C-alpha positions, 0 to 999 in steps of 0.5 A, a space after each residue: 130096509 125100505 126100498 128107497 134106502 137101497 137106492 140112496 145107500 147102496 147104489 153102485 152105479 147111476 147115470 142119466 138116460 133118455 133124451 139127455 143121454 141120447 143127445 136129443 134133449 130140448 128145454 122141456 126134456 125130463 132128466 131120467 135117472 137109472 141106476 144099479 144097487 147092491 142089496 146087502 147080502 144078509 137081506 137074502 138070508 131071511 124069507 123076505 128077499 130084497 126087491 129086484 128093482 125100485 122106482 124112485 125116490 126121485 121123480 123119473 128114477 128107476 134102479 135095478 138090483 145088481 143080479 137082476 140088472 146082470 140077468 137082463 143085460 146078458 139077455 140083451 135087453 136094450 134099455 139095460 145095455 144102453 144104461 151101461 153105455 150112457 155118456 152121462 155117468 152120475 156115480 160109480 164106486 169100485 163095484 160100479 167101475 168094475 161093472 162098467 169094465 164088463 160092458 163088452 162081456 154082456 154084448 153078443 149076437 143076441 142083440 139083433 133079436 132083442 133090439 129088433 124085437 123091441 123095435 117091432 113092438 114099438 112099430 106096431 104101436 105107431 102103425 096103430 096110431 096112424 090107423 086110428 089118428 092119421 099120424 103116429 106119436 112123432 116122439 116115439 117115431 124119433 126114438 124108434 129110428 134112434 134105436 134101430 140106428 143104434 142096433 145096426 151100428 152095434 151089429 156092424 162095429 161091436 160097439 154100442 153108441 148111445 149119443 146120436 151125434 150128428 143125427 140130432 137135427 134130422 131126428 128132432 125134425 121127425 119129432 116135430 112132425 116135419 118128415 112125412 110118415 111114409 118117409 119115416 116108414 121107409 127109413 125104418 124098413 131100411 134100418 131093419 134090413 141093414 141090421 139084418 145084413 150086419 147080423 150076418 157078419 157081426 164081430 159080436 160073439 155068439 154068446 155073452 161072457 156069462 162066466 165072467 159076469 157071474 164071477 163078478 157077481 159072486 165076488 161082489 156078494 161075498 164082499 158084501 157078506 163080510 160086512 157087519 149088518 145091524 142085527 148081527 149081535 142079536 143073531 149071534 147072541 153076542 154083546 160088546 163084552 163078548 159074553 155069549 147067549 145074553 139077551 
């Protein structure tokens, strides 16, 4: 099976991410598509396993296989968790809807480390740009402020909100370079400190509900295994007439 077919034929959940999901889109914004596909169980039975992710087939499209997606979400990966909370859902079948119902099971106090660690990496890149070019890449600075705000609010409330809502214009002003870098730095440092304070009394559980997620994964794999697959007759040596062992 071609990787692209896994996306076109076996996607259980798809959404729009990036600036459009964040409420920060402008006329020039791309449409970033993200999704989760369920590789048919029989593809795991041979030596060659299905891919854990697929790029395409459309431009700006990226999809994860369900197991890989769940693994990353349980670890608190920011990009993956935000996909589950996108306000722009393009497709969700029965398995996709159950995946969405598990959003809370993936959240835990781990998000403090993962979101802030990711933010630190992005901040180092911005600081390097300032040293080299005298200014950061303002679009990246805007998105870092958005991420830090999202992390702080998640730790405070236990709810992950993707759309920036009323903060749209102040963030777009950063993107346009209208806010001096020292002020942007101050905002970032304040958000990191506020996230640290929120982590000390967050309503989020210590660990994600791994057992609940694994139960969903196993049931979904089992259901897929019960479906017929193209080479079943060859493997069993059975013709439609029911004769055994015929070529």
